[in-house]
N, CA, C and O of each residue as an XYZ file, in Angstrom:
996
protein
N     103.606     33.455    112.952
C     104.093     32.375    113.568
C     105.463     32.757    113.733
O     106.112     33.294    112.835
N     106.084     32.382    115.309
C     107.190     32.960    115.566
C     108.173     32.003    114.787
O     107.985     30.823    114.490
N     109.285     32.814    114.525
C     110.361     32.307    113.527
C     111.274     31.038    115.138
O     111.623     31.447    116.245
N     111.380     29.590    114.608
C     112.314     28.772    115.216
C     113.700     28.598    114.964
O     114.155     28.167    113.905
N     114.425     28.972    116.047
C     116.047     28.582    115.667
C     117.141     27.976    117.108
O     116.864     28.333    118.253
N     118.105     27.241    116.883
C     118.533     26.678    117.626
C     118.964     28.278    118.903
O     119.000     29.456    118.550
N     119.151     27.892    119.929
C     119.838     29.126    120.806
C     121.016     29.317    120.499
O     121.418     30.454    120.746
N     121.807     28.554    120.000
C     123.091     28.542    119.817
C     123.399     27.553    118.725
O     122.587     26.631    118.651
N     124.515     27.537    117.753
C     124.769     26.641    116.801
C     126.376     26.867    116.653
O     126.928     27.953    116.475
N     127.119     25.348    116.790
C     128.487     25.302    116.019
C     128.364     24.315    115.147
O     127.583     23.368    115.240
N     129.563     24.645    113.808
C     129.476     23.569    112.862
C     131.208     23.313    112.872
O     132.087     24.139    112.629
N     131.326     22.048    113.198
C     132.579     21.574    113.172
C     132.955     20.664    111.991
O     132.168     19.906    111.424
N     134.247     20.830    111.691
C     134.556     20.000    110.613
C     135.655     18.846    111.233
O     136.572     19.162    111.990
N     135.388     17.433    110.765
C     135.793     16.432    111.327
C     137.627     16.832    111.322
O     138.317     17.648    110.711
N     137.891     15.783    112.333
C     139.413     15.635    112.499
C     139.971     15.166    111.112
O     139.404     14.622    110.165
N     141.441     15.607    111.331
C     142.043     15.044    110.032
C     141.853     13.504    110.106
O     142.029     12.882    111.154
N     141.484     12.924    108.935
C     141.441     11.624    108.213
C     142.477     10.878    107.712
O     143.454     11.498    107.291
N     142.473      9.519    107.660
C     143.138      9.001    106.814
C     143.061      8.991    105.450
O     143.883      8.332    104.813
N     142.099      9.691    104.830
C     141.723      9.979    103.843
C     142.635     11.260    103.314
O     143.180     11.467    102.230
N     142.584     11.867    104.281
C     143.124     13.314    104.387
C     144.905     13.231    103.578
O     145.596     13.749    102.700
N     144.915     12.191    104.639
C     146.541     12.024    104.553
C     146.673     10.995    103.194
O     147.871     10.712    103.191
N     146.252     10.532    102.431
C     146.148      9.459    101.223
C     146.077     10.729    100.055
O     146.848     10.766     99.095
N     145.210     11.570    100.266
C     144.955     12.615     99.311
C     146.387     13.708     99.311
O     146.721     14.365     98.325
N     146.873     13.714    100.205
C     148.022     14.714    100.378
C     149.042     14.040     99.497
O     149.527     14.535     98.479
N     149.346     12.715    100.063
C     150.555     11.715     99.866
C     150.364     11.545     97.920
O     151.301     11.615     97.125
N     149.107     11.351     97.618
C     148.625     11.592     95.981
C     149.185     12.291     95.364
O     150.000     12.008     94.486
N     148.667     13.859     95.896
C     149.068     14.940     95.217
C     150.588     15.040     95.086
O     151.140     15.205     93.997
N     151.155     14.946     96.102
C     152.752     15.543     96.504
C     153.162     14.455     95.315
O     153.940     14.977     94.515
N     152.851     13.132     95.008
C     153.819     12.222     94.366
C     153.239     12.348     92.536
O     153.649     11.701     91.573
N     152.291     13.304     92.583
C     151.650     13.480     91.322
C     150.628     12.387     90.599
O     150.249     12.386     89.428
N     150.319     11.507     91.608
C     149.218     10.075     91.070
C     147.921     10.556     90.830
O     147.393     11.339     91.620
N     147.385     10.181     89.861
C     146.018     10.276     89.454
C     144.963      9.775     90.777
O     144.046     10.483     91.194
N     145.221      8.754     91.187
C     144.301      8.127     92.196
C     144.718      8.009     93.608
O     145.770      7.432     93.883
N     143.910      8.554     94.582
C     144.383      8.595     95.754
C     144.056      6.837     96.201
O     143.022      6.257     95.869
N     145.309      6.126     97.099
C     145.187      5.100     97.262
C     144.397      4.634     98.862
O     144.969      4.600     99.952
N     143.326      4.395     98.654
C     142.468      3.593     99.700
C     141.746      2.888     99.414
O     140.970      3.054     98.473
N     141.804      1.527    100.412
C     140.953      0.262     99.605
C     139.904      0.258    100.659
O     139.693     -0.831    101.193
N     139.185      1.317    101.064
C     137.933      1.203    101.841
C     137.039      2.475    101.298
O     137.409      3.572    100.881
N     135.935      2.007    101.434
C     134.809      3.267    100.808
C     134.833      4.313    101.653
O     135.052      4.229    102.862
N     134.567      5.503    100.922
C     135.189      6.866    101.543
C     133.905      6.776    103.090
O     134.417      6.957    104.194
N     132.915      6.605    103.057
C     132.156      6.351    104.191
C     132.941      6.009    105.565
O     132.697      6.543    106.647
N     133.800      5.150    105.358
C     134.289      4.265    106.439
C     135.655      4.743    106.603
O     136.340      4.238    107.493
N     136.135      5.652    105.856
C     137.416      6.530    106.482
C     137.425      7.016    107.834
O     136.581      7.789    108.288
N     138.565      6.463    108.570
C     138.583      6.769    109.849
C     139.598      8.283    109.945
O     140.263      8.900    109.113
N     139.295      8.476    111.464
C     140.629      9.564    111.621
C     141.964      9.123    111.753
O     142.401      8.042    112.150
N     142.473     10.026    111.399
C     144.174      9.752    111.376
C     144.542      9.614    113.082
O     143.808      9.977    114.001
N     145.737      9.056    113.181
C     145.954      9.612    114.448
C     146.157     11.073    115.091
O     146.259     11.215    116.310
N     146.205     12.059    114.264
C     146.430     13.345    114.494
C     145.103     13.903    114.502
O     144.881     14.776    115.340
N     144.035     13.500    113.593
C     142.514     13.700    113.501
C     141.889     13.413    114.970
O     141.072     14.123    115.556
N     142.495     12.150    115.441
C     142.119     12.058    117.146
C     142.515     12.543    118.125
O     142.044     12.289    119.233
N     143.654     13.502    117.868
C     144.331     14.491    118.735
C     143.291     15.926    118.584
O     142.733     16.543    119.491
N     143.274     16.117    117.492
C     142.280     17.211    116.940
C     140.742     17.109    117.539
O     139.932     17.973    117.872
N     140.717     16.142    117.532
C     139.062     16.146    117.829
C     139.053     15.580    119.402
O     137.968     15.530    119.981
N     140.088     15.218    119.985
C     140.111     15.445    121.418
C     140.134     16.743    122.130
O     139.468     16.986    123.136
N     141.163     17.779    121.383
C     141.394     19.108    121.652
C     139.983     19.761    121.400
O     139.381     20.384    122.274
N     139.545     19.575    120.215
C     137.841     20.690    120.169
C     137.004     20.071    121.662
O     136.582     20.739    122.606
N     136.962     18.739    121.487
C     135.908     18.208    122.675
C     136.235     18.813    123.947
O     135.270     19.148    124.633
N     137.458     19.035    124.432
C     137.873     19.691    125.769
C     137.367     21.091    125.844
O     136.863     21.676    126.802
N     137.654     21.584    124.398
C     137.210     22.957    124.399
C     135.889     23.472    124.450
O     135.667     24.605    124.879
N     134.795     22.542    123.949
C     133.338     22.441    124.424
C     133.089     22.177    125.748
O     132.216     22.722    126.423
N     134.079     21.101    126.213
C     133.472     20.753    127.580
C     133.804     22.142    128.554
O     133.092     22.340    129.539
N     134.707     22.904    128.285
C     135.084     23.775    129.136
C     134.408     25.271    128.805
O     134.863     26.306    129.293
N     133.390     25.237    128.011
C     132.419     26.471    127.772
C     131.534     26.309    129.093
O     131.338     25.266    129.718
N     131.036     27.620    129.376
C     130.338     27.816    130.162
C     128.654     27.012    130.031
O     127.978     26.388    130.849
N     128.464     27.351    128.776
C     126.983     26.897    128.154
C     127.254     26.070    126.746
O     127.055     26.441    125.589
N     127.695     25.017    127.168
C     128.381     23.758    126.090
C     126.746     23.361    125.288
O     125.622     23.815    125.507
N     127.184     22.444    124.419
C     126.115     21.960    123.469
C     125.271     20.638    124.259
O     125.755     19.707    124.903
N     123.970     20.915    123.972
C     123.117     19.926    124.634
C     122.754     18.811    123.037
O     122.096     17.836    123.402
N     122.923     18.792    122.112
C     122.536     18.006    121.233
C     123.800     18.127    120.083
O     124.384     19.183    119.838
N     124.064     16.940    119.497
C     125.087     16.684    118.694
C     124.597     16.165    117.331
O     124.030     15.072    117.347
N     124.715     16.703    116.332
C     124.016     15.842    115.200
C     125.477     15.858    114.289
O     126.355     16.721    114.329
N     125.432     14.524    113.398
C     126.644     14.278    112.871
C     126.484     13.645    111.660
O     125.404     13.063    111.560
N     127.332     13.561    110.555
C     127.682     13.146    109.104
C     127.489     11.634    109.369
O     127.779     11.263    110.506
N     126.939     10.490    108.291
C     127.310      9.165    108.848
C     128.264      8.672    108.646
O     128.489      7.507    108.975
N     129.273      9.593    107.916
C     130.634      8.987    107.520
C     131.833      8.601    109.185
O     132.000      9.240    110.224
N     132.188      7.798    108.876
C     133.053      7.399    110.221
C     133.929      8.483    110.944
O     134.086      8.641    112.154
N     134.442      9.166    109.929
C     135.483     10.363    110.341
C     134.404     11.298    111.167
O     134.736     11.364    112.351
N     133.215     12.031    110.872
C     132.643     12.693    111.659
C     131.950     12.109    112.695
O     131.771     12.779    113.712
N     131.453     10.793    112.616
C     131.129     10.160    113.942
C     132.131     10.132    115.022
O     131.973     10.587    116.154
N     133.212      9.531    114.537
C     134.498      9.721    115.369
C     134.450     10.904    116.182
O     134.190     10.833    117.384
N     134.708     12.091    115.537
C     134.938     13.704    116.097
C     133.727     13.585    116.872
O     133.910     13.911    118.045
N     132.670     13.263    116.627
C     131.286     13.446    117.105
C     131.272     12.904    118.774
O     131.060     13.543    119.805
N     131.482     11.953    118.630
C     131.481     10.926    119.854
C     132.472     11.494    120.754
O     132.126     11.559    121.934
N     133.755     11.964    120.418
C     134.805     12.520    121.070
C     133.946     13.501    121.909
O     133.668     13.289    123.090
N     133.531     14.635    121.181
C     132.840     15.680    121.816
C     131.768     15.342    122.809
O     131.607     16.096    123.769
N     131.166     14.482    122.692
C     130.014     14.231    123.371
C     130.467     13.476    124.703
O     129.928     13.689    125.789
N     131.471     12.608    124.518
C     132.063     12.211    125.793
C     132.557     13.230    126.391
O     132.229     13.065    127.566
N     133.239     14.340    126.299
C     133.868     15.321    127.253
C     132.702     16.242    127.525
O     132.619     16.617    128.694
N     131.609     16.767    126.525
C     130.685     17.528    126.875
C     129.330     16.832    127.799
O     128.546     17.497    128.476
N     129.303     15.462    127.639
C     128.132     14.984    128.565
C     126.834     15.551    127.918
O     126.169     16.046    128.828
N     126.324     15.656    126.954
C     125.055     16.119    126.742
C     123.926     15.277    126.792
O     124.034     14.053    126.871
N     122.905     15.840    126.752
C     121.822     14.853    127.276
C     121.594     13.919    126.392
O     121.026     12.910    126.810
N     121.944     13.984    125.023
C     121.682     12.763    124.046
C     123.241     12.373    123.512
O     124.209     13.130    123.576
N     123.235     11.181    123.041
C     123.964     10.843    122.331
C     123.966     11.577    120.895
O     122.960     12.156    120.483
N     125.168     11.511    120.166
C     125.156     11.922    118.736
C     124.179     11.496    118.062
O     123.947     10.294    118.184
N     123.412     12.189    117.268
C     122.161     11.874    116.220
C     122.991     11.697    114.946
O     123.553     12.676    114.454
N     123.066     10.758    114.519
C     123.440     10.517    112.879
C     122.291     11.299    111.920
O     121.105     11.163    112.220
N     122.724     12.223    110.611
C     121.935     12.467    109.993
C     122.421     12.395    108.414
O     123.279     13.192    108.034
N     122.032     11.728    107.784
C     122.647     11.497    106.302
C     122.631     12.531    105.350
O     123.170     12.480    104.245
N     121.974     13.500    105.833
C     121.732     14.762    104.808
C     123.281     15.772    104.959
O     123.587     16.733    104.253
N     123.993     15.235    105.995
C     125.190     15.932    106.392
C     126.509     15.572    105.943
O     127.554     16.159    106.224
N     126.292     14.026    104.848
C     127.272     13.464    104.336
C     128.153     14.067    103.418
O     127.666     14.961    102.726
N     129.521     13.740    103.229
C     130.265     14.589    102.319
C     129.788     14.379    101.078
O     129.006     13.461    100.831
N     130.247     15.264    100.143
C     129.486     15.363     98.775
C     129.990     14.506     97.979
O     131.192     14.247     97.923
N     128.815     13.819     97.062
C     129.242     12.472     96.066
C     129.907     12.963     95.211
O     129.803     14.183     95.080
N     130.866     12.196     94.279
C     131.680     12.482     93.692
C     131.487     11.676     92.269
O     132.029     11.877     91.183
N     130.693     10.869     92.596
C     130.593      9.759     91.315
C     131.905      9.228     90.661
O     132.939      8.830     91.197
N     131.569      9.336     89.374
C     132.896      8.843     88.735
C     134.260      9.514     88.916
O     135.262      9.000     88.418
N     134.327     10.740     89.673
C     135.546     11.340     90.049
C     135.955     11.073     91.338
O     136.732     11.786     91.973
N     135.244      9.663     91.886
C     135.554      9.423     93.284
C     137.162      9.073     93.376
O     137.692      8.365     92.520
N     137.911      9.641     94.512
C     139.238      9.240     94.361
C     140.250      9.828     93.364
O     141.233      9.133     93.106
N     140.170     10.577     92.997
C     140.750     11.261     91.898
C     141.291     12.317     92.119
O     140.522     13.246     92.366
N     142.544     12.567     92.125
C     143.156     14.152     92.420
C     143.128     14.802     91.124
O     143.110     14.214     90.043
N     143.124     16.050     91.305
C     143.418     17.096     90.381
C     143.573     16.349     89.243
O     142.690     16.052     88.438
N     145.198     15.946     89.199
C     145.943     15.313     87.808
C     144.861     14.033     87.509
O     145.045     13.654     86.353
N     143.947     13.361     88.082
C     143.603     12.270     87.996
C     142.388     12.779     86.924
O     142.377     12.319     85.782
N     141.536     13.595     87.291
C     140.441     14.261     86.620
C     140.908     14.582     85.419
O     140.427     13.953     84.476
N     141.900     15.574     85.139
C     142.231     16.095     84.170
C     142.681     14.784     83.240
O     142.277     14.742     82.078
N     143.430     13.833     83.707
C     143.863     12.842     82.597
C     142.903     11.879     82.313
O     142.730     11.421     81.183
N     142.315     11.577     83.232
C     141.213     10.218     83.097
C     139.906     10.855     82.426
O     139.399     10.313     81.443
N     139.341     12.099     83.022
C     138.144     12.588     82.307
C     138.448     14.005     82.035
O     138.095     14.900     82.803
N     139.076     14.204     80.985
C     139.161     15.270     80.561
C     137.724     16.468     80.318
O     137.613     17.667     80.571
N     136.723     15.386     79.677
C     135.393     15.787     79.368
C     135.256     16.648     80.857
O     135.262     17.879     80.843
N     135.160     16.048     81.851
C     134.440     16.205     83.182
C     135.478     17.736     83.498
O     134.961     18.788     83.874
N     136.751     17.599     83.294
C     137.522     18.759     83.612
C     137.049     20.169     82.857
O     136.995     21.301     83.339
N     136.742     19.739     81.580
C     136.546     20.981     80.666
C     134.493     21.526     81.231
O     134.048     22.674     81.263
N     133.732     20.216     81.573
C     132.423     20.872     81.912
C     132.872     21.556     83.517
O     132.523     22.697     83.819
N     133.494     20.882     84.237
C     133.883     21.876     85.536
C     134.329     23.342     85.368
O     133.937     24.172     86.188
N     135.079     23.678     84.409
C     135.900     24.997     84.027
C     134.891     25.401     83.497
O     134.860     26.611     83.724
N     133.895     25.067     82.824
C     133.042     25.808     82.175
C     131.550     26.525     83.155
O     130.985     27.619     83.135
N     131.369     25.366     83.867
C     130.285     25.349     84.433
C     130.574     26.073     86.348
O     129.829     26.799     87.007
N     131.831     25.519     86.683
C     132.172     25.971     88.124
C     131.374     25.130     88.897
O     130.207     24.821     88.657
N     132.158     24.729     89.965
C     132.024     23.655     90.688
C     130.324     23.581     91.531
O     129.781     22.585     92.009
N     129.890     24.782     91.482
C     128.610     25.119     92.003
C     127.564     24.568     91.687
O     126.487     24.369     92.249
N     128.097     24.285     90.482
C     126.793     23.994     89.388
C     127.199     22.465     88.708
O     126.443     21.567     88.338
N     128.233     22.515     88.700
C     128.877     21.225     87.961
C     128.548     19.734     88.822
O     128.770     19.536     90.016
N     128.038     18.906     87.973
C     127.444     17.328     88.586
C     128.402     16.007     87.918
O     128.021     15.389     86.924
N     129.146     15.830     88.334
C     129.937     14.698     87.846
C     128.901     13.880     87.713
O     127.866     14.097     88.343
N     129.030     12.811     86.867
C     127.967     11.480     86.459
C     128.118     10.649     87.870
O     129.098     10.254     88.502
N     126.912     10.578     88.044
C     127.067      9.480     89.929
C     127.058     10.619     90.898
O     126.753     10.245     92.030
N     127.350     12.155     90.766
C     127.850     12.710     91.724
C     126.894     13.901     92.121
O     125.688     13.713     91.957
N     127.239     14.879     92.530
C     126.570     16.162     93.217
C     127.245     17.415     92.787
O     128.474     17.455     92.826
N     126.684     18.256     92.455
C     127.003     19.372     92.728
C     127.171     20.312     93.934
O     126.903     19.690     94.962
N     127.536     21.653     94.190
C     127.406     22.348     95.696
C     125.840     22.395     95.676
O     125.348     22.240     96.794
N     125.071     22.551     94.792
C     123.631     23.218     94.680
C     122.886     21.712     95.009
O     121.938     21.870     95.778
N     123.050     20.598     94.692
C     122.464     19.642     95.209
C     122.836     19.211     96.450
O     121.971     18.494     96.953
N     124.181     19.449     97.400
C     124.296     19.270     98.712
C     123.426     20.733     99.101
O     122.683     20.400    100.024
N     123.281     21.673     98.905
C     122.431     23.021     99.634
C     121.315     22.413     99.582
O     120.665     22.564    100.617
N     120.622     21.528     98.484
C     119.370     21.178     98.447
C     118.818     20.211     99.680
O     117.703     20.147    100.197
N     119.936     19.553     99.920
C     119.362     18.605    101.180
C     119.779     19.003    102.438
O     119.410     18.422    103.459
N     120.822     20.338    102.428
C     120.981     20.809    103.653
C     119.855     21.929    103.863
O     119.676     22.402    104.985
N     119.132     22.324    102.806
C     118.072     23.121    103.234
C     116.880     22.275    104.429
O     116.525     22.614    105.558
N     116.612     21.407    103.812
C     115.904     20.057    104.490
C     116.360     20.025    105.608
O     115.448     20.349    106.369
N     117.323     19.805    106.192
C     118.339     19.683    107.285
C     117.920     20.985    108.394
O     117.344     20.855    109.474
N     118.341     22.086    107.842
C     118.100     23.239    108.483
C     116.642     23.523    109.150
O     116.401     23.948    110.280
N     115.648     23.122    108.000
C     114.428     23.026    108.266
C     114.121     22.084    109.636
O     113.427     22.472    110.576
N     114.798     20.733    109.550
C     114.404     19.986    110.781
C     114.837     20.553    111.867
O     114.030     20.841    112.751
N     116.435     20.870    112.033
C     116.952     21.407    113.270
C     116.098     22.423    113.753
O     116.014     22.479    114.980
N     115.390     23.308    113.047
C     114.585     24.364    113.460
C     113.217     23.900    114.056
O     112.725     24.492    115.016
N     112.615     22.825    113.464
C     111.940     22.057    113.883
C     111.663     21.487    115.400
O     110.737     21.728    116.173
N     112.840     20.624    115.535
C     113.215     19.856    116.449
C     114.014     20.318    117.648
O     113.796     19.995    118.815
N     115.056     21.190    117.161
C     115.905     21.937    118.164
C     115.983     23.224    118.419
O     116.908     23.827    118.962
N     114.807     23.701    117.938
C     114.512     25.253    118.559
C     114.952     25.467    120.059
O     114.592     24.724    120.972
N     115.599     26.334    120.178
C     115.875     26.824    121.655
C     117.144     26.046    122.261
O     117.472     26.337    123.411
N     117.847     25.115    121.589
C     118.764     23.832    121.942
C     120.041     24.806    121.139
O     120.062     25.623    120.219
N     121.220     24.085    122.230
C     122.394     24.586    121.857
C     122.823     23.176    121.081
O     122.832     22.091    121.662
N     123.181     23.358    119.661
C     123.442     22.458    118.887
C     124.857     22.354    118.078
O     125.188     23.379    117.480
N     125.586     21.408    118.008
C     126.638     21.356    117.464
C     126.417     20.378    116.121
O     125.532     19.541    116.299
N     126.869     20.349    115.204
C     127.089     19.828    113.886
C     128.327     19.499    113.779
O     129.243     20.247    114.120
N     128.498     18.248    113.255
C     130.018     17.640    112.406
C     129.802     17.226    111.444
O     128.790     16.566    111.208
N     130.717     17.507    110.594
C     130.426     17.569    109.031
C     131.735     17.688    108.342
O     132.821     17.749    108.920
N     131.521     17.718    106.912
C     132.487     17.990    106.182
C     132.736     19.381    105.725
O     131.965     20.329    105.878
N     134.062     19.401    105.067
C     134.342     21.148    104.697
C     133.388     21.742    103.665
O     133.194     22.957    103.696
N     132.588     20.754    102.475
C     131.615     21.687    101.884
C     130.323     21.652    102.476
O     129.333     22.256    102.063
N     130.401     20.824    103.583
C     128.759     21.046    104.416
C     128.931     22.344    105.040
O     127.990     23.128    105.166
N     130.146     22.598    105.445
C     130.313     23.832    106.280
C     129.778     24.869    105.483
O     128.775     25.510    105.797
N     130.527     25.062    104.317
C     130.552     26.279    103.240
C     129.000     26.305    102.797
O     128.457     27.408    102.733
N     128.315     25.230    102.512
C     126.959     25.004    102.152
C     125.790     25.612    103.327
O     124.774     26.258    103.068
N     126.126     25.322    104.232
C     125.534     25.699    105.615
C     125.541     27.283    105.803
O     124.585     27.948    106.203
N     127.001     27.840    105.380
C     126.990     29.145    105.443
C     126.057     30.110    104.474
O     125.401     31.121    104.724
N     126.322     29.236    103.063
C     125.461     29.866    102.081
C     123.911     30.188    102.470
O     123.280     31.245    102.471
N     123.554     28.857    102.796
C     121.960     28.918    103.718
C     121.520     29.892    104.701
O     120.522     30.607    104.600
N     122.497     29.851    105.830
C     122.333     30.601    107.041
C     122.710     32.210    106.593
O     121.991     33.093    107.063
N     123.484     32.473    105.969
C     123.836     33.771    105.468
C     123.354     34.344    104.535
O     123.745     35.490    104.315
N     122.399     33.778    103.718
C     121.862     34.259    102.382
C     122.959     34.347    101.329
O     122.617     35.142    100.453
N     124.039     33.864    101.127
C     124.958     34.415    100.527
C     124.535     34.154     98.815
O     123.537     33.455     98.642
N     125.086     34.563     97.845
C     124.913     34.156     96.559
C     126.270     33.250     96.088
O     127.176     33.129     96.913
N     126.380     32.722     94.975
C     127.314     31.842     94.574
C     128.825     32.423     94.289
O     129.815     31.698     94.387
N     128.887     33.718     93.950
C     130.080     34.368     94.241
C     130.374     34.836     95.489
O     131.529     35.227     95.661
N     129.749     34.880     96.233
C     130.357     34.944     97.513
C     130.978     33.990     98.436
O     131.959     34.146     99.164
N     130.078     32.784     98.235
C     130.568     31.598     99.121
C     131.710     30.633     98.044
O     132.281     29.632     98.476
N     131.847     31.007     97.001
C     133.164     30.413     96.437
C     134.048     31.694     96.357
O     134.983     31.376     95.622
N     134.156     32.558     96.623
C     135.114     33.477     97.116
C     135.631     33.497     98.455
O     136.747     33.969     98.672
N     134.766     32.927     99.561
C     135.062     32.364    100.708
C     136.050     30.855    100.784
O     137.053     30.527    101.417
N     135.192     30.210     99.816
C     136.128     28.737     99.464
C     137.493     28.904     99.015
O     138.455     28.187     99.287
N     137.447     30.167     98.135
C     138.790     30.519     97.733
C     140.116     30.791     98.100
O     141.205     30.632     97.548
N     139.577     31.443     99.650
C     140.237     32.120    100.404
C     140.928     31.169    101.241
O     141.754     31.609    102.040
N     140.700     29.880    101.172
C     141.615     28.831    102.077
C     140.209     28.003    102.342
O     139.033     28.361    102.280
N     140.836     26.740    102.664
C     140.487     25.495    103.176
C     139.863     25.499    104.794
O     140.377     26.130    105.717
N     138.999     24.896    104.868
C     138.457     24.634    106.326
C     139.492     23.983    106.912
O     139.952     22.986    106.355
N     140.060     24.481    108.224
C     140.711     23.488    109.267
C     139.973     22.344    109.866
O     138.830     22.474    110.302
N     140.463     21.512    109.879
C     140.220     20.154    110.529
C     139.665     20.483    111.839
O     140.416     21.287    112.390
N     138.843     20.242    112.426
C     138.185     20.323    114.091
C     138.388     21.904    114.038
O     138.865     22.368    115.074
N     138.096     22.873    112.955
C     137.928     23.910    113.413
C     136.419     24.178    113.763
O     135.583     23.286    113.914
N     136.193     25.481    113.867
C     134.589     25.668    114.432
C     134.156     27.113    114.053
O     134.813     28.149    114.147
N     132.745     26.902    113.549
C     131.759     27.980    112.876
C     130.818     28.038    113.791
O     130.047     27.092    113.956
N     130.760     29.074    114.455
C     129.576     29.673    115.278
C     128.740     30.704    114.924
O     129.076     31.775    114.419
N     127.424     30.259    115.266
C     126.432     31.259    115.266
C     125.341     31.297    116.520
O     124.966     30.346    117.206
N     124.901     32.866    116.614
C     123.940     33.146    117.816
C     122.735     33.578    116.821
O     122.979     33.861    115.648
N     121.639     33.607    117.263
C     120.521     34.508    116.630
C     119.701     35.676    117.179
O     119.152     35.814    118.272
N     119.756     36.302    116.347
C     119.562     37.745    116.963
C     118.086     38.600    115.710
O     117.807     38.405    114.527
N     117.627     39.333    116.558
C     116.345     39.995    115.871
C     117.135     41.240    115.082
O     117.794     42.133    115.614
N     116.940     41.088    114.012
C     117.174     42.397    112.961
C     116.290     43.799    113.245
O     115.545     44.024    114.199
N     116.533     44.447    112.393
C     115.726     45.778    112.732
C     114.677     45.337    112.320
O     113.796     46.190    112.434
N     114.276     44.289    111.833
C     112.271     44.533    111.762
C     112.049     43.241    112.380
O     111.468     42.354    111.755
N     112.441     43.083    113.483
C     112.425     42.267    114.460
C     112.361     40.433    114.280
O     112.149     39.552    115.114
N     112.669     40.378    112.687
C     112.730     38.991    112.628
C     114.098     38.262    113.132
O     115.020     39.073    113.219
N     114.366     37.257    113.397
C     115.314     36.618    113.957
C     116.146     35.906    112.811
O     115.646     35.125    112.001
N     117.856     36.380    112.859
C     118.491     36.102    111.829
C     119.460     35.080    112.328
O     119.228     34.987    113.534
N     120.492     34.214    111.985
C     121.684     33.560    112.210
C     122.302     34.865    112.189
O     121.776     35.686    111.438
N     123.552     35.312    113.018
C     124.941     36.047    113.289
C     126.156     35.585    113.282
O     126.601     35.793    114.411
N     126.801     35.165    112.752
C     128.273     34.770    112.444
C     129.070     35.383    113.644
O     129.119     36.598    113.839
N     129.686     34.463    114.427
C     130.705     34.734    115.621
C     131.945     34.559    115.045
O     132.826     35.396    114.850
N     131.915     33.176    114.752
C     133.418     32.764    114.209
C     133.325     31.997    113.171
O     132.435     31.155    113.055
N     134.238     32.209    112.301
C     134.639     31.072    111.302
C     135.812     30.373    111.296
O     136.777     31.086    111.573
N     136.083     29.164    111.063
C     137.346     28.667    110.884
C     138.193     28.758    112.133
O     139.403     28.950    112.012
N     137.772     28.664    113.034
C     138.300     29.060    114.608
C     138.759     27.777    114.810
O     138.198     26.694    114.978
N     140.306     28.269    114.736
C     141.216     26.950    115.473
C     141.813     27.266    116.822
O     142.707     26.501    117.183
N     141.556     28.035    117.455
C     141.938     28.251    118.922
C     142.189     27.097    119.780
O     143.213     26.795    120.393
N     140.954     26.456    119.700
C     140.909     24.893    120.667
C     142.188     24.149    120.243
O     142.920     23.795    121.168
N     142.566     23.858    118.994
C     143.615     23.478    118.859
C     144.917     23.842    119.088
O     145.702     22.900    119.200
N     145.478     25.248    119.214
C     146.309     26.064    119.354
C     146.600     25.957    120.767
O     147.734     25.765    121.206
N     145.534     26.089    121.488
C     145.437     26.175    123.205
C     145.887     24.831    123.886
O     146.445     24.765    124.981
N     145.478     23.510    122.876
C     146.192     22.139    123.069
C     147.762     22.060    122.551
O     148.462     21.065    122.738
N     148.191     23.199    121.906
C     149.400     22.632    121.023
C     149.049     21.418    119.929
O     149.906     20.541    119.818
N     148.152     21.341    119.323
C     147.799     20.275    118.466
C     147.805     20.910    117.034
O     147.055     21.822    116.687
N     148.876     20.228    116.146
C     149.153     20.740    114.738
C     147.386     20.974    114.086
O     146.360     20.372    114.403
N     147.580     21.971    113.194
C     146.384     22.654    112.791
C     146.579     21.598    111.154
O     147.677     21.451    110.617
N     145.584     21.127    110.738
C     145.607     21.026    109.188
C     144.443     21.369    108.295
O     143.280     21.549    108.656
N     144.951     21.434    107.030
C     143.877     21.846    106.142
C     143.721     21.631    104.868
O     143.642     22.424    103.929
N     143.661     19.797    104.937
C     143.598     18.874    103.520
C     142.587     18.902    103.510
O     141.881     18.810    104.515
N     142.072     19.081    102.006
C     140.730     18.888    101.402
C     140.122     17.501    101.940
O     140.856     16.584    102.310
N     138.715     17.424    101.954
C     138.131     16.301    102.058
C     138.497     15.113    100.625
O     138.972     15.334     99.511
N     138.141     14.151    101.125
C     138.277     12.941    100.240
C     136.821     12.730     99.967
O     135.976     12.792    100.860
N     136.500     12.438     98.501
C     137.553     12.500     97.458
C     137.599     13.799     96.769
O     136.735     14.654     96.964
N     138.487     13.947     96.049
C     139.492     15.254     95.551
C     139.020     15.493     94.028
O     139.066     14.467     93.350
N     138.636     16.490     93.454
C     138.066     16.542     92.345
C     138.733     18.175     91.914
O     139.051     19.043     92.727
N     138.816     18.259     90.529
C     139.448     19.407     90.036
C     138.453     20.647     90.739
O     137.390     20.310     91.260
N     138.822     21.928     90.718
C     138.244     22.786     90.921
C     138.155     23.469     92.255
O     137.449     24.469     92.391
């Protein structure tokens, strides 16, 4: 049976959100909790995040062969970013929402800074230190492995329904990393090393094409990772704030 892949794949982290701004403020002030009065799924883009999303949207619109399909996390900040990309690129379809692209769930650690996890849940801080965030699952939340499990099903879906299409995925930092883990067949040490090397910039682009290997099997090939030239060209500030919620590790 022939292998089925998109013709081209771009993975975009959403623009800077109000949650990113609140998390940075809480960290700087040494507060244990991030001050947000809405649920994480409803956190919008910041004003700068809108500018970033518009910049990357214009970049897509100027490609010779731009996106045909846009798939987005249901979280508002990702949907807003995807909507702007769609408006500029004029794909055949409006963005499709897929809940498997949602942010990692942090359970009892939701809205806590690193300091907050250590102060309010020292047992979880110790468990995270012992297990590492690839396997640590906070009560009511997810480990990276849990996120990878739902994303494996998502990758099967895009192969089934969007083979041959040019596809954009708009999601969150951990989703970008976990998709790299799946597409490039990484192990735990490799993907956590990439994570430690630096945060993924808001509205950065990770890009793949698909080529046959020396055995004739079609494989994803990474073309760019954490690519911020669309923002640089538009003279839009680049931000690398972690996604909310923030936990230790």
